[in-house]
N, C-alpha and C positions, 0 to 999 in steps of 0.2 A: 829585437833583443836589445838589452841595455848592459853592455860590457862594464861600464863604470858602476853601475848598481851591484852587480855581482862582486866586483872587486871590493867595494865599500862593505857590503854585507860579510864577505869573506874576512875582511880585516877585523871588524867587529867580533865575529865569532871566534877568530884567533886570539884576540885579547881576552875574550871571555874564557877560553880554554886555558890561557896562560895563568889567570887568576886560579882556576881549579887546580892547576899543578902546584900551587902553594900547599894544597892539603898534603899530598905525598912528600912534599919538601919537609913540612913539619913532622911527619912521621919519621923521616930519616934523621931529623935533628933530634927527636926524642930517643931514638935508638943509638945516637952518636955515630951514625954512618955518614962521615964527612965526605966520602967519595960520592955517595949518593947525592948529598946536598949540592956539591959541586956540579954534578950532572944535570940536576933539575934547574939550577940557576943558569947554567950554560944554554939550557934549552929555552927558558922563559925569557931571557933578555933578547935574542934574536926575534922571537916571536912578537914581542912588543914593538921592537924596532921596525921590523918589516911591516907590521900592521898600521903603525903610525904613518908610515910613508904612504901606504895604500889610502888611508883616510884623508891625508893631506892632498893626495893626488886627485881624489874625487870630491873634494869640498865644493860646496855650491851647486852640485848637480841634483836635480829633482829625483827622488827615489821612486821609480816605477818598477814593479815586478810583474812580468808576463810569465805564462806557463813555461816557456823556453828558459827564461831566467831562473825559474825555481829549479827546473831539472839540472841546470848547469851548476847552480850554486850548491845544491844538495849533494850532488856527485862530487864536486871539488871539495866540499867541506869534509867529507869522509876520506878523500884522498890526502889532503893537506894536513888535516888533524892527525891522521895515522902517521904521516911523515914526521911531524913534530913530536908526536907521542912516542916514536921509536928512538928518538935521539937519547933519552936517558939510558935506555938499554945499550945503545951503541957506545956511549961515552963510558959506561962502567964495564963494558967488555963482558957482559953476562951471556952473550951469544957470539958465535964465530964470525958473522959477517952482517952487513946491514939488511940483506934480504931476509935473513931470519928475524932480525929486530922488527922490520916492517911487517912481516908475516905475523908475528907474535901480537903486535898491537892492533893490526887489521883484524885479526881473529878475535881479539878482545872487544873492540868497538862494534863489530858485526854480530857479537854474541855467539860466535862459532865455538870458540873454546879449544880449537885444534892447536897443539903446542909444538914448537921447535926446541923449546928449552928443556934441558936435562939437569938433574940434580937440583930440583926446585927448593928442596928443604934447606939447602945451604946458601941460597941467594940472600941478598940484602932485603930487610923488611920493607924499606921504603920503595924499592923497585917492585916487589911482590904486591905491595899495597896498590901501587899505580897500575900494574898489570891487571889485577882484579878490578879495580875501580872503572877501567874501561868497560868491563862487562855491564856494570850497572848504568853507566852513562849511555851506552848504546842501546840498552834494553828498551827504554821508553822513547829513545831518539834524541840525538844531540840537537838537532834543529828544532825539534819540538820544545825542548828545554829552553833554547835560545829564544824561541817565540814567547814562551811563558814569562820569562824574567826580563826581557829587554824590549818593552813596548815603546820605549823612547825614540826608537828609530823612525817611528811614524810609517811603518810599512805594513800593508795588509798581509797577514800571515796565511790566508787561505791557500794559496798556491804552494807556498813552502810546506805547509802542513800536509797537503795532499800528496807531495812528491816524495815524502819520507815514511809516512804511516803505511802500515801493511794491511793487505786485504782488499777484496774487490769493492767494498763499500767503506766509506769514512764517516765514523760517527761524529756528529756535531752536537755535543752535550750542552753547549751554552750558545747564546746568540752570536758572540764573538769568538773567533778562533783562538785568540789569545787566552780567553777565559776557559775554553775547552782544554788547552795545552796545560794550563795552570792547575785545572782540576784533575787531569790525568796524572801530573807529576806529584800532586799532593797525595793522591791515593796511593801511588807507587811507593813514595817516601814513607807514608804511614804503615803500609804493609811491611816494608823493608825494616823499619825500626822494631816492629812487633817481633819479626823473626830474630833479629839481633838479641833481644831481651830473652827470648825463649831458648836461644842456643847458649847464652850465658848462664841460664838457669840450669842447662845440662852439662855445665863444667868447662865450657870453652872460654878462653880469655877474650878480651875485647878485640884483639887483632884477628884472631881465628873466626870469631863470631861475625865480625864485620866483612872479612874477605869471603867467607863461605856465603854470607848473605848477598854479596855482590854477584857471585856466580850463580846463585839460586834465582834470585829476582830478575837478573838479566838473561835467564835461560841460557847461560853461557857455559858454566861448568868449570871455570878456573878455581883451583884451590891451591893454597900455599904449600901443598905437599904432593909428592910424587904419587902417593897411594890413593890420591883423591879422598873421598869421604870414608873409605875404608880404613884410613889412617886413625880415625878417632875410635874405632872399635866400639861403637855406641849404638844400640838399637834406638835409643831416644833421638840421637842426632839424626839418624836415618829416617825415622818417621817425620820429624819436623821438616826435613828437606823434602820428603815425599809430598807432604801437605802444601808447602810453599812453592814447590815446583808445579804443582797442579794449579795453584792460585795464579802463578806467573803466566801459565799456558792459557789462561782464561781471558776472554775479551775484557779489558779493563772498564769498558763502558758499562758492563753489568754491575760492577761495584758501585757505580754512580747511581744506577737504578735502585740498588739496595739502600743507599743513603737517602734516596727519595721515597723509600718505603714502597716502590713499585715492584713487589716481589713477584707478582704474577708475570710481569714482562720477563723476568729472569728465567722462570721455570718453563715459560712458553717459548723461549729462545731455541730455535731448531738447532743451530750449531753447538750451543752449550750442551744440549741433551744428547746429541750425537757424540760429542767430545767424551762426556763421562761414560756413555755406553761402550765406546771403543776402549776406554781405559779399564773398565770393569771386565769386559769379556777378554781382553788381552791378558790381564792379571790372572784371571782364572785359568786360561789356557796354559800360560807359562808355568804357574804354580802348580798346576795338576801334572804337567810334564816333568817338572823338577822333582816332585814328590814321588811319582810313579817310578822314575828312574833311580830313586834313592840317592839323589844328589844332596838334598837337605831333608830335615824333618819338616813336619807340616807347618809350624810357625815360621821357620826360616825360609821355607819355600814361598809363602805368602809375602814375607817382608821383602826378600830379594827380588821377587817377581814384580811386586808393586813398585819398588824403587827403580828397577831398570826399565819398566814399561813406561812410567811417568817421565823418567829421564830421557828416553828416546823420543817419546811422542811430543814432548815439549822442546826437544832438540837442546836440552841442557848439557848433557854429556857427562854427568856425575857417574861414578861407579861405586857400588858397595862391595863388589866381589869381582873375581876374575870370570866374567860371563862368557869369555871366549872358550871355556872348557865346558860350557853347558851342552846339553843335547841339541842336535841339529834342528829340531822343531822349535824349541825355545828360541834359538838364535834366528831362525826365519821369521818368527812373529815380531821380533825386534827390528829385523831388517825392514819389514813391511811398514812398520811405524815410522821409520825414517822418512818415508815419502809423505806421510800424513801431516806431521808438524802440529803446532798449537793452533789456537783459534785466531781469527782475524782480530787485530786490535790488541793482541797479547804481545809478550816479549819473545814468544817462540818463533822458530823459523819454519822451514819446510813449505809444502804447497798450501796448507791451511785446511783445517776441518771443513770450513764452509765450502771451499771448492770441491773437496772430495765428496761431500754431501750432495752438492749440486750436480756434479757428474754422475753420481749414482741415480739421482732422480732423472737426469737427462737420458741415461740408458733405458730406465723403465718407461719413460714417455715414448722413446723411439720404438720400443718393442710394442707398446700399446697402439701407436699410430700405424704400425704395419698390420696389426690385427683388426683395427677399427680406423680406416683411413679418413673418415669424416668426423672422427671425435675431435673435440677442442681440448687441448691439453694445456695445463698451466704448471710451470715449474715452481713448487713451493716447498720450503724447508722450514717446518714449524709455522710461525705466523708470517714468516717473510716470503714474498713473492718476487721472483726474479724476472726482470724484463728480458727481452730478446737480446739487447745490447750487452747486458751484464752476463748472460749465458754465453754469448759469443766471446766476450772478453775472457771469461773463465776457461772456456775450451782452448782459446788461443794461448793463454798463459801456460796451461798444463802441457800443451804441445811443445811450446818453446822451451819450457823447463826440461822436458824429456830430451829435446834436441840438444841443449846445453850439456846435459849429463853425457850424452853419446859422444859429442864432438870433444868435450873435455877429457873423456877417457881415451879417445883416440890420439889426441895430441900428447897427453901425458904418459901414454904407453911408450913413447920415445925414451923415457927414463930407464926402461928395461927392468923396472920393478915388477914384482909378481902382479898379474892382471887383476886379481880380486882385490889386492891391496890398492892398486891404482884407481880402479872403479869405485871402491869404497871411499878413497880419499877425495875423489871428485864429488861423489854423492854427499858426503859429510860437509864439504866446504861450500858447495852450492846450496845445500839446505841449511847451512849454519848449525851443524849438528855437533861436531867435535869429537865424537867417538864413533866407532863402527865395528865392522867384522873383517875377516880375512887378515888378521894380525893387526888391525887397527884398533887396539884395545887399551887396556889400562896402562901398559908400559911402553906404548908406542909414541914416537915423536917424529915430526916432519923433518927432522934434522938429516934423515937418510936421503932426501931428495936434493938434487943440485939446485943452485940458485935460481936458474931460469924457471924451474918448475915451481919455486915458492912464489915467484911473481905471478905465475899463471894461477895458482891457488888463491893468491891474494885478490886477483881480479874476480875469480869465481865467488869468493866470499862477498865482495862488494856488490856484484849483480844480484846474488841471492838475497842479500839483506835489503836492497832497494827494489826487489821484485822485478828484476830484469828490464822492464821497459824505461824506467827513469834513466838507467845508464845507457842502454842500447839506442835510445832515441838520439843521443849525441853523435852516433856514428851514421846517421842517415842524412841525406842530401837535403831533405825538407827542413831538417832542424836549423841549417846554416843559411837558408834562404831568406831573404828579407821579406 
């Protein structure tokens, strides 16, 4: 391991984030929020000062990045940047304590969208812009963006890219990892810009259109209003969000294939086909249940069902209505979707569609082997064939994911909050979902939990976003052995 390399990279990415903080600073200036300007400046200055000390301390050292270095750097990046990102919230006093501020920004960066903030509509525009911007930055990945725009460091980004990107496989779209990172971010930015334009055509001003886009494309769900998307009372806005939430939950490598005009690869992709089949089936089931129970008319049943189904499976966390009053069957479908998540290589959280599909195939193959012991079985999802190592890794991940949910629920039950609320809170933070059931709905905030619980939830969000093993490897003896 190379500690000085980690310090140097961490210093550079902190400087990079300090310059990004100039954007919400400009928003605060534009709205005349001088308290917000002061808070951002008071954050940017120490970030630059500490980073320059780190760079000076490591000057002249050769930049080598091992797998261990990448795991340590990526984990520390999310921890450190969440700390600095929380300072403007702390300095402006928009939350009661630093644990809540840290939770809010970790929730933003990890695209969870769970909130401790109340009275969102009355908060400063600059602070809300930064809060929502963390959704967008974390969606495609802070380190991936860093690799894309800062090649001058002369470091191979392969290990760094693999430590942050999600899914059992990592798509390498271009010969160089930096080029892959750049392509992904350009596609991400292009789709984001399109959504902003369409939302503004629907009557939203630039601030609301941009902040809603941040929450949509980051699959995070922060909105600058307490009522979420229901605030806008617009069918058009809801359908735009449905479309772009679905796009954000799709593997972004497929968009590159579309640009290459390799359409057959997109439609033969097993994970993508399973993804839209789950969405269509779930929407049909929920809409039928809502209509049959007389909750909405047919059109509204389809719209609200599609909105909440896509919001849950992509782990975005938007709400178009108070779904906690829906029939039990409809809520149960949404609950199951929490476990699924978006596609690998998307901005969505959860276990991921590809893993769910692989586990389903694995169960089928296991039954087939029992009936035909001599049969040779191959685990295939669409055109993709999974090696034994990949299958083992997927099974290990799913098992470890469930274990984290169980242990997290056990520990946080010490808060004495209602069991279903605690279990759902653990599930939505671990899965980076943001909304849930059992009272964890449109009007719920994590402010009800004590400070120690918020630090636990922040940890769950971190391990969920980095898919468990990147973080937990740091707690093993093998990691620190030479």
